Steps between C-alpha positions, in 0.01 A plus 500: 500500500712759681441857388796659324441807720591307815877560483441874453270514804755307708774746405270792584428339839871513578562850367176678600611861580776481241235444232315817601819704533608392151159587356525848656848546360375411153216752518198322647317738734168321548427334835674166533480225759775261611315168480652229276203525265636835377704294253176382343364848440277553802598868534353733235719757320430723203613410153712819491681399819556146372630616162729755662636232733614293203689788341825450694538163330492675164735788577773340709355546851384865508177570681254725315236755593214437251346821364298625207595866454864575426470861393231773479521820296270799466378646169824695453711189541627588848568191710273508804588159634764238425547165665860478617510187713407164348701254709523401865855375447647151491247273671625159382864393464594410146573134555153459659350675200672246277363209706145634471543551126632147455184376665243733348633471144448126537132569574466651152732257322344176626253577778153647544594828327587356159225697326681824595819410311618755244714379213852642523455647852589355837189517719458433869172491685253334734144382455243507776150354550289536812263235630176447312655691204400840646827665395755424231813703435834502330788733580787482251801696392791527261813714531290773325156498661298368795127443483216339693163366390212415734170343398198461728141603563431823686263319737757231588303218341679203349604488139483209259830335595713797392855453627798735506666297230207538259336835418727721715816349352355524148402865548846580640659335199293690247562839664871440560562353157382829350703704750816309415477532121813718471675385818823300478504169695668532838562246775353556845739637762721242668352199326725199451331332205439474209672815373814482711737610225303822444461568871873493554535821299244695703586728795262349754696170519824633646403440862335167438783264411587404859141388566464268198588184695226554756199264458188658349290417809741693723520788253121536484453486877771764536260764377331495843816616675624852560644686202 
């Protein structure tokens, strides 16, 4: 049986430096190599980096600068610190965002991330499982929130066949279902299906129409080009 990861590794072998440059543009700052195996997860990054890198797919292509503290006041209420910059600008063109969302929403609708699905919300995401079940993760997003869940042992020992589509996806679902209690359903930016009639009324689709005829494969690979 041929591994389903083989096509991804072959694409990475052709792109190499473009993969690393794209990761940097999306907010990955950990050390990365340019070997084809990078497509299989052989370079370690933090969960914060990984979650932040998925955020442009949720917000229409804007890079983010993850942070915890937005404002600090003293006892008298005087603002001592306020975060003013949250974005690194447009890091992914909108039609490439749509291509990625077409693909990653399918992961939740009928792929390995089905346990993350939230009724009434469009969800995109990706599951991940390292060899010997040492790490399992799910990073998912809606048009409202982005979140990542990692499960593993601190000593790096193997788990009992925990995959990204099992406990991580279930945890993500439970947390996000609560967070979306009062949130209206929204389509993901640039997506072509299945809420096309609603998407047509949203502002982020204006620049996308001319790219609709482009095959999904070409649209996805386009993310590795210059913006």
